C-alpha positions in Angstrom: -45.2 44.1 11.5 -44.7 44.9 7.6 -42.8 48.1 6.5 -45.2 50.8 5.8 -45.8 51.6 2.3 -44.2 54.9 1.1 -45.2 55.5 -2.7 -43.7 58.9 -3.2 -40.4 60.7 -2.1 -39.9 64.5 -1.8 -36.6 66.1 -2.8 -34.8 68.3 -0.3 -36.1 71.4 -2.2 -39.6 70.1 -1.9 -39.4 69.7 1.9 -38.0 72.7 2.4 -40.5 74.5 0.6 -43.3 72.6 2.3 -42.0 73.5 5.5 -41.7 77.3 4.7 -45.4 77.0 3.4 -46.7 75.4 6.6 -44.8 78.0 8.8 -45.7 81.1 7.0 -49.2 80.5 5.8 -50.4 79.2 9.2 -51.5 75.6 8.5 -53.1 74.3 11.3 -51.5 71.6 13.6 -52.8 68.1 12.8 -52.5 69.1 9.0 -50.1 67.5 6.5 -49.3 67.3 3.0 -51.8 65.6 1.0 -50.7 64.0 -2.3 -53.0 62.8 -4.6 -54.4 62.3 -8.3 -57.3 63.8 -10.1 -58.7 62.7 -13.4 -59.1 64.5 -16.2 -55.6 65.2 -17.4 -56.6 64.4 -21.0 -56.3 61.5 -23.2 -57.5 59.4 -20.4 -54.9 60.7 -18.0 -54.9 62.3 -14.4 -53.0 65.1 -12.9 -51.2 65.2 -9.4 -52.5 67.2 -6.8 -51.2 68.8 -3.5 -52.6 70.5 -0.5 -53.0 70.6 3.3 -55.3 68.6 4.8 -56.0 66.2 7.8 -56.0 62.9 7.7 -58.9 60.8 6.3 -60.2 57.3 7.2 -59.2 56.0 3.7 -55.5 57.4 3.7 -52.1 55.8 4.3 -49.9 58.0 6.1 -46.1 58.4 6.5 -43.7 61.3 7.4 -40.8 62.5 5.2 -38.3 64.9 6.5 -40.8 65.7 9.7 -44.0 66.3 7.3 -46.8 64.2 8.0 -48.0 63.0 4.2 -51.6 61.6 3.5 -52.5 59.8 0.4 -55.6 58.1 -0.2 -55.1 54.5 -0.4 -56.7 54.2 -3.8 -54.2 56.7 -5.1 -51.3 55.0 -3.9 -50.9 52.7 -7.3 -50.7 56.1 -9.5 -48.0 57.7 -7.1 -46.0 54.9 -6.9 -42.0 55.9 -7.8 -42.9 59.7 -7.8 -40.8 62.3 -6.5 -42.4 65.7 -5.7 -39.6 68.4 -6.3 -39.6 72.2 -5.9 -38.2 74.3 -9.0 -37.6 77.8 -8.6 -36.3 79.6 -12.0 -36.2 82.8 -13.9 -39.4 81.5 -16.0 -41.6 79.5 -13.4 -41.6 78.4 -9.8 -43.7 75.6 -8.3 -43.8 71.8 -7.2 -43.0 69.0 -9.9 -44.0 65.7 -10.2 -41.1 63.2 -11.5 -41.4 59.7 -12.1 -38.4 57.8 -10.9 
């Protein structure tokens, strides 16, 4: 059996924040973190998306830090090598996507 493709990574800060959200926002069991892309980022680009969702038929699924992750298969090529991080500073707070 081939190793499962894991297109993204999550930083320790991102893992901690996702777990915090799942615990404090009553995310139901069976839900995981959905990572994907959405068109319309300007200049023919796209935007990264994060959310909580259940697994769909065309998803690849894997786990990082005990968090189930779902990625639609067709988004995989756009996410390869991306690290999801969490930034918390005086000026801003939120998830960031960093190309490795």
